[in-house]
C-alpha positions in Angstrom: -8.1 12.9 0.9 -10.9 10.5 0.0 -10.5 8.3 -3.1 -13.2 5.8 -4.0 -14.8 6.1 -0.5 -11.5 5.2 1.1 -9.6 7.6 3.4 -6.1 8.2 2.0 -3.2 9.5 4.1 0.2 10.3 2.6 2.8 10.4 5.3 5.9 10.9 3.2 6.8 11.7 -0.4 4.8 12.9 -3.4 1.8 10.8 -4.4 -1.1 11.6 -6.8 -4.7 10.7 -6.6 -4.3 8.5 -9.7 -1.5 6.5 -8.0 -3.6 6.1 -4.9 -6.5 4.9 -7.0 -4.3 2.3 -8.7 -3.1 0.8 -5.4 -6.6 0.9 -3.9 -8.0 -1.0 -6.8 -5.2 -3.6 -6.4 -6.0 -4.0 -2.7 -9.8 -4.3 -3.4 -9.1 -7.1 -6.0 -7.3 -9.2 -3.5 -9.5 -8.7 -0.5 -13.1 -9.6 0.3 -13.6 -7.0 3.0 -14.6 -3.3 2.5 -11.5 -1.1 2.6 -11.6 1.8 5.1 -8.2 3.5 5.1 -4.8 3.4 3.3 -1.6 5.1 4.5 1.1 5.7 1.9 4.8 6.2 3.0 7.1 6.6 0.0 10.9 6.7 0.1 13.5 6.3 -2.7 13.7 2.5 -2.3 10.2 1.4 -1.4 6.5 2.3 -1.0 5.1 1.3 2.3 1.3 0.6 2.3 -0.7 0.3 5.5 -4.3 -0.4 5.1 -7.3 -1.3 7.3 -10.7 -2.8 6.6 -14.0 -1.9 8.1 -14.8 -5.3 9.6 -11.3 -6.3 10.7 -9.8 -4.5 13.7 -6.1 -4.6 12.6 -4.0 -3.1 9.8 -2.4 -4.9 6.9 1.2 -3.8 6.1 2.9 -4.3 2.7 6.2 -3.1 1.5 6.7 -2.9 -2.3 10.1 -2.3 -3.8 10.1 0.6 -6.3 13.1 -0.6 -8.3 14.3 -4.0 -9.1 17.3 -5.1 -7.1 19.1 -8.1 -8.5 21.3 -9.9 -6.0 22.6 -13.4 -5.6 21.0 -14.7 -2.4 21.6 -17.9 -0.6 18.4 -19.4 0.7 18.3 -21.9 3.6 22.0 -22.1 4.1 
């Protein structure tokens, strides 16, 4: 599917065009390059976004947790 002149691929899970538009807008707000393609892969625990730009020859990968997990973590021990 094409959303806002960006090719959208949904690899796993259900995802609407409105959801895709939201994440595309977020990516465009934080980047200065024209967005070419976004791949969504959704599981129960996270949403995996892989996106590429027209002028950069590599993909950006982001993993976003879908639910808040509160754990006590030790950092730099």
